[in-house]
matplotlib code that plots the C-alpha trace (Angstrom):
import matplotlib.pyplot as plt

x = [42.4, 41.7, 38.5, 35.7, 32.8, 29.4, 28.0, 30.6, 30.1, 26.3, 26.7, 28.9, 26.3, 23.6, 25.7, 26.2, 22.7, 19.4, 17.4, 19.6, 19.5, 15.7, 15.9, 18.5, 16.4, 13.4, 15.2, 17.5, 21.1, 23.0, 22.8, 24.4, 23.5, 26.3, 27.8, 25.8, 28.9, 32.2, 34.2, 34.3, 34.3, 31.2, 29.6, 30.2, 28.8, 25.7, 25.4, 25.2, 22.4, 20.4, 20.7, 17.3, 15.4, 13.1, 14.7, 12.8, 13.2, 16.9, 17.4, 15.8, 18.0, 21.1, 20.4, 20.3, 23.5, 25.3, 24.2, 26.3, 29.4, 28.4, 29.9, 33.1, 32.6, 36.0, 37.0, 38.4, 35.3, 33.1, 35.1, 35.0, 31.2, 29.3, 27.1, 24.2, 24.4, 24.1, 21.2, 19.5, 19.8, 18.1, 20.9, 20.3, 23.0, 24.1, 24.5, 26.3, 28.7, 29.1, 29.9, 32.4, 34.0, 34.3, 36.0, 38.3, 39.2, 39.9, 42.0, 44.0, 44.5, 42.5, 40.3, 42.8, 40.2, 42.7, 43.9, 40.7, 40.4, 43.7, 42.7, 41.0, 37.3, 37.7, 40.3, 37.9, 35.2, 37.5, 38.7, 35.2, 33.8, 36.2, 33.9, 31.0, 27.8, 29.4, 29.1, 29.5, 26.2, 27.2, 30.7, 29.4, 27.0, 30.1, 32.0, 29.2, 28.0, 31.1, 34.0, 32.2, 33.5, 32.2, 32.4, 30.4, 27.6, 25.7, 24.0, 22.8, 20.8, 17.1, 16.4, 19.1, 17.8, 14.2, 15.0, 16.9, 13.8, 11.6, 13.9, 14.5, 10.9, 12.1, 9.5, 11.3, 14.1, 17.5, 19.7, 22.8, 25.1, 23.2, 23.0, 26.7, 27.3, 24.9, 26.8, 30.0, 28.9, 28.7, 32.3, 34.0, 30.8, 28.6, 27.7, 25.9, 23.9, 23.1, 21.9, 19.5, 18.2, 17.2, 15.5, 13.6, 11.9, 10.8, 9.6, 7.8, 6.0, 5.1, 3.7, 1.6]
y = [161.9, 165.0, 166.9, 166.4, 168.7, 168.1, 167.5, 164.8, 163.1, 163.1, 161.7, 158.9, 157.9, 157.9, 155.7, 153.2, 152.9, 153.1, 153.9, 156.9, 157.8, 158.1, 160.1, 162.4, 163.1, 164.0, 166.0, 168.0, 169.1, 168.7, 171.9, 171.6, 174.5, 176.9, 176.8, 178.6, 180.7, 181.0, 180.7, 176.9, 177.6, 179.7, 177.2, 174.4, 176.5, 177.2, 173.5, 172.9, 175.5, 173.6, 170.1, 168.6, 171.8, 172.8, 175.2, 178.3, 177.9, 177.2, 180.2, 182.5, 181.1, 181.3, 184.9, 185.8, 183.8, 185.4, 188.9, 188.3, 188.6, 191.3, 189.6, 188.5, 185.1, 183.6, 180.8, 183.2, 185.3, 182.3, 181.0, 184.5, 184.7, 183.6, 180.5, 182.7, 184.8, 181.7, 180.4, 183.8, 183.6, 180.2, 177.7, 174.7, 173.8, 171.0, 173.3, 175.8, 173.2, 172.0, 175.4, 176.1, 172.7, 173.4, 176.7, 175.1, 172.2, 174.7, 176.9, 173.9, 172.4, 169.2, 170.5, 172.2, 174.4, 175.9, 172.5, 170.5, 171.1, 169.2, 166.2, 163.0, 162.7, 160.1, 162.2, 165.2, 163.1, 161.8, 165.3, 166.8, 163.9, 164.9, 167.8, 167.3, 167.2, 166.7, 163.1, 161.4, 162.9, 166.5, 165.9, 164.4, 167.3, 169.6, 167.5, 167.8, 171.4, 173.2, 171.2, 170.2, 166.7, 164.4, 160.9, 161.2, 158.6, 159.6, 156.3, 157.6, 160.3, 159.5, 161.4, 159.5, 156.2, 157.1, 158.5, 155.3, 153.3, 155.4, 155.3, 151.6, 150.7, 148.9, 147.6, 149.2, 151.6, 150.0, 149.6, 151.8, 148.8, 147.5, 151.0, 151.4, 148.3, 149.6, 152.8, 151.1, 151.1, 154.9, 155.6, 158.1, 160.2, 159.0, 162.6, 162.8, 159.7, 161.0, 164.3, 162.5, 160.4, 163.6, 164.7, 161.3, 162.2, 165.5, 164.0, 161.2, 163.8, 165.8, 162.7, 162.3]
z = [-14.0, -16.2, -15.5, -18.0, -18.6, -17.0, -20.5, -21.3, -17.9, -18.4, -21.9, -20.6, -17.9, -20.5, -22.7, -20.0, -18.6, -20.5, -17.4, -16.7, -20.4, -20.2, -17.0, -18.4, -21.4, -19.2, -16.6, -18.9, -18.4, -15.2, -13.1, -9.7, -7.5, -6.6, -3.1, -0.4, 0.3, -1.6, 1.7, 2.5, 6.3, 6.1, 3.7, 6.2, 9.1, 7.0, 6.3, 10.0, 10.2, 7.6, 9.2, 10.0, 9.3, 6.5, 4.1, 5.0, 8.8, 8.3, 6.1, 8.7, 11.5, 9.4, 8.5, 12.2, 12.8, 9.9, 11.1, 14.2, 12.1, 9.6, 6.6, 8.3, 9.8, 10.7, 13.0, 15.5, 15.6, 16.0, 18.9, 20.5, 20.3, 23.4, 23.1, 24.2, 21.1, 18.9, 21.0, 20.8, 17.0, 16.9, 17.1, 19.3, 21.9, 19.6, 16.6, 18.6, 19.7, 16.1, 14.7, 17.5, 17.0, 13.3, 14.1, 16.5, 14.1, 11.3, 13.5, 14.7, 11.3, 11.9, 9.1, 6.7, 5.0, 2.5, 1.4, 1.2, -2.6, -3.1, -1.0, -2.2, -1.5, 1.3, 3.1, 3.0, 4.5, 7.2, 8.1, 8.2, 10.2, 13.0, 13.7, 16.1, 14.1, 10.7, 9.4, 6.0, 4.6, 5.3, 4.1, 0.8, 0.2, 0.7, -1.8, -4.4, -4.0, -2.8, -4.1, -7.3, -7.1, -9.8, -8.2, -5.0, -4.4, -1.2, -0.4, 3.0, 1.3, 1.3, -1.9, -3.8, -2.5, -3.3, -6.7, -7.5, -6.4, -8.6, -11.7, -11.6, -10.5, -7.3, -4.8, -1.9, -1.0, -1.7, 1.4, 1.4, 1.0, -2.0, -3.5, -3.0, -5.1, -7.8, -8.0, -9.1, -12.8, -12.7, -11.7, -12.0, -12.5, -9.6, -8.7, -12.1, -11.3, -7.8, -9.2, -11.6, -8.8, -7.1, -10.3, -10.4, -7.2, -8.6, -11.8, -10.0, -7.9, -11.0, -12.7, -9.6]

ax = plt.figure().add_subplot(projection="3d")
ax.plot(x, y, z, "-o")
ax.set_aspect("equal")
plt.show()
């Protein structure tokens, strides 16, 4: 399928769904943030740092971890770095294991970091989920923000579920399975719908 512009994808979602059309009008153009790092390996390692932490705390820890490598974080250097160094920088034992397992899986080819861009979404999710501490949610965020894939529908994400509830005035959060079915009408631009669900949360809070 040929790539379409973000504007064209957004226009198509608005055409299909009047609730999304109103949300798009209020929130403005689609603006997906750039990857945290242009190197997919480093970006994934940084994603591990941000798991289950507030942004400011995660950023401080990541800065200390990144400083261990002085701008040259490679799988080989990660594997050669003692666990104690990661712990001293603020990584938990679990996150240290995760980043080292990521490095090992990249080096062995289980996660073919240089070929991920040519793989289908579900294969990327499957490969990344082989890594300790990386599940579907982290893999889907990687697909959206690093790979810039347009048809990702992260139904496990609380913000997407809550935004959908707000936008469609539902009495409760939709279950992931139910939300998965709802997303079918947005194919092949489900990323667009997800992004506007996140904006619905922000707009809902602003409306107070």
